[in-house]
C-alpha positions as a printed NumPy array, in Angstrom:
array([[134.896,  93.362, 121.917],
       [135.885,  97.051, 121.804],
       [136.437,  98.959, 118.581],
       [140.152,  99.281, 117.883],
       [142.001, 102.087, 116.149],
       [145.684, 102.551, 115.439],
       [147.437, 105.865, 114.994],
       [150.715, 107.685, 114.677],
       [151.898, 110.588, 116.794],
       [154.871, 112.334, 115.215],
       [156.974, 114.679, 117.296],
       [159.959, 116.965, 116.809],
       [161.944, 119.426, 118.921],
       [160.336, 122.857, 119.219],
       [162.928, 125.349, 117.937],
       [161.4  , 128.09 , 120.122],
       [161.576, 126.107, 123.368],
       [163.589, 127.498, 126.248],
       [166.56 , 125.417, 127.346],
       [165.855, 123.409, 130.471],
       [162.062, 123.621, 130.111],
       [159.878, 120.553, 130.813],
       [159.627, 117.942, 128.048],
       [156.078, 118.986, 127.128],
       [157.382, 122.499, 126.451],
       [160.251, 121.279, 124.254],
       [158.25 , 119.28 , 121.709],
       [155.901, 119.891, 118.835],
       [153.392, 117.222, 117.783],
       [151.649, 116.606, 114.445],
       [147.877, 116.483, 114.899],
       [144.865, 116.798, 112.608],
       [141.586, 118.725, 112.741],
       [138.636, 116.413, 112.219],
       [136.429, 117.017, 109.209],
       [132.674, 117.068, 108.892],
       [129.93 , 119.38 , 110.057],
       [130.15 , 118.51 , 113.758],
       [133.763, 119.731, 113.967],
       [133.575, 122.535, 111.363],
       [133.365, 125.482, 113.761],
       [135.268, 123.901, 116.619],
       [138.956, 124.297, 117.336],
       [139.504, 123.605, 121.016],
       [139.462, 119.832, 121.655],
       [138.568, 119.172, 117.987],
       [141.915, 117.738, 116.844],
       [143.144, 114.155, 116.88 ],
       [146.202, 112.096, 116.185],
       [145.972, 110.609, 112.657],
       [144.336, 107.21 , 113.2  ],
       [141.678, 104.809, 112.089],
       [139.995, 101.52 , 112.814],
       [141.535,  98.165, 112.004],
       [140.274,  94.602, 111.798],
       [141.002,  91.706, 114.125],
       [144.219,  90.004, 113.075],
       [145.509,  93.101, 111.243],
       [148.91 ,  94.428, 112.28 ],
       [148.288,  97.663, 114.236],
       [151.406,  99.406, 112.878],
       [150.475,  98.565, 109.289],
       [146.966,  99.92 , 109.983],
       [148.361, 103.091, 111.576],
       [150.621, 103.715, 108.573],
       [147.751, 103.089, 106.15 ],
       [145.382, 105.397, 108.028],
       [148.007, 108.135, 108.263],
       [148.487, 108.022, 104.495],
       [144.741, 108.056, 103.837],
       [144.122, 111.002, 106.145],
       [147.137, 113.089, 105.116],
       [147.212, 112.199, 101.434],
       [150.932, 111.528, 101.902],
       [152.633, 108.435, 103.347],
       [153.907, 108.598, 106.896],
       [157.635, 109.283, 107.197],
       [159.828, 106.238, 106.621],
       [161.361, 105.987, 110.07 ],
       [161.501, 103.731, 113.107],
       [158.182, 103.754, 114.967],
       [157.906, 102.678, 118.587],
       [154.824, 101.503, 120.377],
       [153.733, 104.291, 122.72 ],
       [150.85 , 102.349, 124.233],
       [147.205, 101.416, 124.076],
       [144.733, 104.023, 125.295],
       [141.106, 103.419, 126.235],
       [138.855, 106.283, 125.192],
       [135.727, 107.45 , 127.043],
       [133.656, 105.713, 124.317],
       [135.38 , 102.401, 125.136],
       [137.425, 102.386, 121.925],
       [141.069, 101.332, 122.238],
       [143.684, 103.308, 120.316],
       [147.087, 101.706, 119.753],
       [149.566, 104.543, 119.24 ],
       [152.992, 104.457, 117.609],
       [155.398, 107.359, 117.771],
       [158.526, 108.609, 116.062],
       [160.585, 111.749, 115.888],
       [160.3  , 113.104, 112.347],
       [160.137, 116.422, 110.555],
       [157.051, 115.871, 108.4  ],
       [156.132, 118.694, 105.996],
       [153.68 , 117.729, 103.231],
       [152.874, 120.287, 100.543],
       [149.159, 119.863, 101.233],
       [146.696, 117.75 , 103.169],
       [144.375, 115.71 , 100.937],
       [142.248, 113.469, 103.123],
       [139.942, 110.661, 102.122],
       [136.229, 111.315, 102.664],
       [133.277, 109.775, 104.448],
       [129.542, 109.928, 103.588],
       [127.153, 111.556, 106.037],
       [123.492, 112.494, 105.861],
       [123.535, 116.266, 106.357],
       [121.563, 118.012, 107.55 ],
       [120.479, 115.101, 109.698],
       [117.09 , 113.772, 108.612],
       [117.28 , 115.499, 105.207],
       [117.948, 112.323, 103.222],
       [120.812, 114.174, 101.526],
       [124.149, 112.345, 101.654],
       [127.222, 114.543, 101.482],
       [130.896, 113.618, 101.538],
       [133.301, 115.26 , 103.969],
       [137.059, 114.936, 104.422],
       [138.059, 112.886, 107.453],
       [140.692, 115.534, 108.135],
       [140.409, 119.15 , 107.017],
       [143.702, 120.462, 108.461],
       [146.849, 119.089, 110.054],
       [149.948, 120.773, 111.43 ],
       [152.587, 120.992, 114.105],
       [151.656, 122.413, 117.51 ],
       [153.807, 123.042, 120.581],
       [153.024, 120.501, 123.295],
       [151.092, 122.854, 125.579],
       [148.967, 124.176, 122.711],
       [148.305, 120.623, 121.524],
       [146.776, 119.924, 124.946],
       [144.134, 122.549, 124.168],
       [143.549, 121.225, 120.648],
       [143.358, 117.438, 121.123],
       [140.089, 115.785, 122.077],
       [140.216, 115.256, 125.829],
       [140.243, 111.469, 125.588],
       [143.613, 111.617, 123.79 ],
       [145.435, 113.779, 126.363],
       [146.923, 110.694, 128.086],
       [148.718, 110.004, 124.785],
       [150.64 , 113.275, 125.204],
       [151.494, 112.322, 128.795],
       [152.901, 109.011, 127.533],
       [154.903, 110.843, 124.868],
       [156.384, 113.122, 127.531],
       [157.474, 110.057, 129.527],
       [158.788, 108.351, 126.395],
       [160.925, 111.323, 125.389],
       [162.12 , 111.976, 128.939],
       [163.174, 108.325, 129.199],
       [161.123, 107.832, 132.352],
       [158.57 , 105.443, 130.863],
       [158.747, 102.056, 129.299],
       [158.593, 101.541, 125.544],
       [154.865, 100.919, 125.869],
       [152.54 , 102.749, 128.204],
       [148.949, 101.972, 129.042],
       [146.716, 105.006, 129.434],
       [143.04 , 104.833, 130.215],
       [141.76 , 108.307, 129.515],
       [138.978, 107.361, 131.936],
       [139.331, 110.549, 133.927],
       [138.066, 112.581, 131.001],
       [134.355, 112.146, 131.577],
       [131.561, 110.197, 129.931],
       [131.53 , 112.092, 126.634],
       [132.798, 110.216, 123.606],
       [135.815, 112.379, 122.95 ],
       [137.988, 109.883, 121.14 ],
       [138.125, 111.896, 117.955],
       [137.05 , 109.3  , 115.433],
       [136.759, 111.46 , 112.352],
       [134.842, 108.952, 110.209],
       [131.569, 109.409, 112.01 ],
       [131.461, 113.169, 111.54 ],
       [130.345, 113.448, 115.157],
       [131.394, 111.94 , 118.487],
       [130.456, 108.336, 119.096],
       [127.814, 107.821, 121.774]])
């Protein structure tokens, strides 16, 4: 059975967007830079939607809201979330994504941490934040920031906002290569 994660992708209108531009140019999305030594000096394709794993039988939306709060240090906005879809990552993990339009602006990001032996083989366990930054990015810039396996999530958001897709969309992310680019921050490095 594949590992399952649930996450939240917040979006809002981009105040600098030109009228009549494509949907992806009219939105900003809230994404997070993954913590830990593997991601420390990376920016391009080193960001993720706020998400985390959940257990069998657990409600995916409840898990997504919990994980958002743990990673941001602030609860997710109290708004109506819609299922955006389930997206298979190159690692095989399935991410169930919920979305909502909201203007989220926390005073600071205070993420939970995970233990990791670092440097590898040293026997020294250090604790790193799951998320070390989070902010709004215009849609096109977010495409350069998000791990490649999550790009189909932005495509589904574009369809959702444009009204051309169904409430739920199924994306595979399979075209993004064999690398584990699902952006699971807990491991501190990509999953094999």
